[in-house]
N, C-alpha and C positions, 0 to 999 in steps of 0.2 A: 772766642776764636784764638787758637794757638798760632803763633807766628811761624811761618816756614822760613827756610834759609833765605829765600828771596826777600821776604818781608824784613827779616833781621838785618840783612845787608843794606837794604834801602834805608832803614831807620838809622843804622850806624853811619851811613853816608850823609844823611841829613843832619846828624848830630843831636837828634832829640833822644836817642838812646846811646849811652856811653858804656863801653867795656874796654878798659885800657890798662895795660897794653895788650893788643892782639898782635903777636909776632908772625903767626902763620894762619892766614884766614882759611886756607884750604884744609888745614888740619883742625882748627878750632871751631869753625862754623859747621855744624852738623845739619842734617835735613830739617830739624825742628828745634835746635838748641845751640848753645855756645858752650864749648868745653872751657872750664876754668882750671888754672894750674895752682899747685900748692905753693904757698909762700914759705918764707924762711924762719918764721917765728912761731913758737908754740907756748902754751901754758900747760904745764904738767901738774896734775893733782897728786900731792904727796900722801903717802900713808901716814896717818896721824892718830893721836889718842884723844882728840877732842870728842866730846859727847855728841855734838851735832853742829851743823852749820845753820845759823839762824839768818833768814833773809835780811833782817835789819842791821846786822852786825858785819859790815863790810871788812872790818879789821880781821875778822876770823877767816874770811876768804883769802886775804893777802897772806896769811900764815900757811894756808893750805895749798897755795899755788906757787909754782916756780917757773920763771921765764927761761926759755931755752931758745937759742939762735942756732940754726943749722945752715951753713952756707950752701948755695947751689952746688951740686956735684957731690955733696956728702949725703948720708942717709940719716933719717930719724927712724929708730926701730920702735914699732908699735907692738907691744907684747900682748899676749892673750889676756883678756879681761881689762886691759888698760882703757882709760878714757882721757883724752887730751883735747884741748882746744887748739885748732890751727887756723890758718887764714888763707884766703885766696891771694894769689899774686896780683890779680886784676882788681882794679877799682871800678865800680859800676855807678851809673846814674840812671835810675829808673823813672821814666816820665809818669805823669799823673794818670795816664790812661792805660798803663800796663801793670800787671801783677807778674812778678817773676817767682819761679819755684826752683829751689836748689835740689838736685837729685844726685845720687852717686852714679858712678860709671859701673856698668855691669861687670867689666873685667876685674875691678877691685872688689865688688860684691862677691864674686866667685872665689876671692881669697879671704872672705869673711870680714872685710873692712867696710864699715858703714860711715857715712860722712855727716849725718845729723841724727840727733835723738828726737828732737821736736821742732827745731827751727828751720823748717823748709820753705818758709814764705819770706819773700823780699817785697816789702810794701811799695806801692806807688809813692814816688817822691824820695825814696831812700837813696843816699849817696854815701859811698865808702867801700872798703873792702868787706868781704863776707866772712864772718867767723864760722868755722866748721867744727862740728862736734864729732870728733873721730873716735871710733871704738873698734877694737879687734874682737870679734865674736868667735874666732877660731881657736885652734889649739897650738898654733905655731906663730912665732914672731913674724912680722911683715915689715920689710924695709920700704919706707916712703921717702922719695927724693924730691926736695924742693925743685919746682919747675915742671914736675910731671903733671899731666892732666889728671885731676883728682875728682872733679865734679862737673855737672852740666847745669846750665841755667836755661829754663824753659819760660817763654814769655806768652802770657795770655792777655789779649786785648779786651778791656772791659767795655761794657755797654756804654758807659759815659765816664769821663775822667773823675777822679776822686775830688770831692769838694774840699776835703781836709787831708791832704797827703801827708805822709810821714815827713817830719822835719822839725826845724827849730820852733815854728809857730805852735806846734803841738807839744813841744817839750820832749821830743823823741830822744831817748837817752843814748842811742847808739848811732845817731846821725853823724856822718863824717869819720867813722872809726877807721883807724889805721892799725893793722895787726890784730891778733886775737884779743877779744875783750871778755873779761870775767863777768859773771852775772851782776847786774845792777838792779836786781829785783827789789832791793830795799828802798829804791827811789819811787816805786809804784805808789799811787795815791792811797791805796788801802793800808799801807804801812806808815803813813805820815804821822799818825798819833804816836805809834810805838817809837819811831825815830826821834820825835820831839822829846819823848820821855827819857830816852837813853842818855 
């Protein structure tokens, strides 16, 4: 069951669902979602001559990514074909009985801006800001302003709470993240042997 605005507001009021800060409930809480705003920090992927990025070599990723801070009121220009990691201004805490889905806003989609490549799921138990995978699929640069509503979060109530929610007990690598986070795929168990050998 997808939560309605009444359900979302009731759970925010009880405190078992957290979206913080919400500065304007009437603007941010939609009929079946909560609009999230763009944060001020970005990770930009640089054009580079490396042969490839290998998941187990995080030092390669750090050479490929540059941190950029854009104060509220200024613009980040997303050029055609660009891919950058951004973040939500809001921090969320998802309870064990909800699954959240991050989706783009249609107004930005109509400007050819997408907000995630594959990471649309926010697991039960997750706490932190949400990293956005921003791409411009169009032919003209688009100005993105920190503080603007960039995405929406939809909540689905699960049949029963997760027995093993996202978090420290599972070794969840993005729990508690602040700001955009580069890939930590090299920490996945299937790469453990390769990392040990490196």
